[in-house]
N, C-alpha and C positions, 0 to 999 in steps of 0.2 A: 828136365832135371837141371839143366844149366841155368834156366831162368830162376829156379828156386835158390840155387847157390848164389846168384847175384844179390839176392836179398838177405840170405842167412850170413854170408861172410862179413859184410859190413856191420851187421848188428853184433856179431860175435866180437869183431875188432873194436867196436865202440865200447862194448861192455868190458873188454879186457883193458883198454886204455883208461876207462873210468876207474877200474879197480886199481890199476897201477898209480894213477894220480891220487886217489883217496888214501891208499895205504903207504905210498912211498914218497911222493912229491909234496903233497899238501901239508901245510903246517897244522899241528894239532890245535884243536879249539882251545882258547885260553881258559884256564881254570877259573871258575866263579869265585870271587872274593867272598869269604864268609861274612854274613851280616853281623854276627857277634864273634869278635876275634878271640876273646878269652873264655875261660870257663865261668859258669855261673855257680856261685856258692850261696845256697839258701840257708839262712839262719834257721836252725831246726825248731826253735820255740817262738810262738807268736808273741806279739806285744799287746798287752791290755793296759791302756793308759788313760789317766784323767787329762783332759785338755784345758787350756786357759779359760775357755768360756763355760766351763762346768759340764761339758759333754764328755762322753767316753769314746775311745777309739780302740779298735782291735785291728792290728795289721800284721801282715807277714812282710819280711824284708829279705832281699837277696842282694848280693854284690856281684857285679861283672868284674872278674879279676883281669888284670892286665895280661896280655898274651905271654909276655916274657917274665911274668911274676915268678919269683923263686920262693914261694911260700911253702911252708911245711904242711899245708893241707893235704896234698897228695903224697908228699915224700915222707912225712912223719919225722921231719928233721927237728932242729933246735927249737925248743919252745912248745912242741906239740905234746900235750898231755896224753899219757897212755890210756887213761880212762877219764874223759872229761866229765865234769859234773852233769847231773841230770838236766836236760833242757839245753845243753851246749853241744856244739859240734866240734870239729877238729881244727878250726881256725885258732891259732895260738893267741891272738889278741881279741878274741870274740867278746870278752867281758867289757873291754874298752869300747868296742863297736856298739854293743848294746847300750852302754851308758850314754854315748854320743847320740844315738837314735832317740833314747828316752828323753834326754835333755831337749833336743830340738823339737820333738813332737809335742811334748807337754807344754812348751811355750807357744804353740800354735793353737788355732781355733778349729772348730769343726768345719767351718767354711774353707779353711786352707786345705783340708784333706778332701773336701768334696769337689773342689774345682781342679781342673787340669793345671792351670797356672800356679795355684797354690802348692800342689804336689810337686811340680817341677822346681819351684823355688826351695821347697823343703829338702828335696833330694840334693840340690846343689849345695845347700848349707851343710848337710850331713857329709857329703863328699869332701867339701873343703876342710871340714874339721877332721875327717879321717886322714887326709893327706898331711895335715898340720900336726896331729896328735898321735898318730900311730905309724907303724911300718907296713900296714896293710896296703898292698898295691892294687887298688880297685880303680877301674875306669868309670864305673857308674853305679848308682844305687837304684834298686828296683823296689817298688811296693807291689808285692804279689797279690795281696788281698787287703782291702780297706773296708772297714765298717765303722760308721759313726752313729752314736745314739745320743 
């Protein structure tokens, strides 16, 4: 019996010490940083546009809003329409956003939308104009769907 206790007592002590360390002494694991810091706002209506080279494009667009953005999208604050027009969401300056996207995309070619490099350049141009011409606090522009014919 004593020989069994010689093995059981150290095991129980090790388990107890491990539990104390894990729950009392050890630092908590660091929280994983989110890959996307802000909320994603998807413009509810798709774009169907003529391109500069005579092709057509159909694309969905979304904006990654800044984490500290104080937009009225969620809050329903100043500038938010009670009932936005059909095809529009709750972003107060959505009409201006749609105008900027339309201007930039129609000046591009089908090749620009079909290549990764072309899409990245186009997104950067749209984002630059959004920062310059609107109060929309977006960190990036996303093309959720792209079709070129």
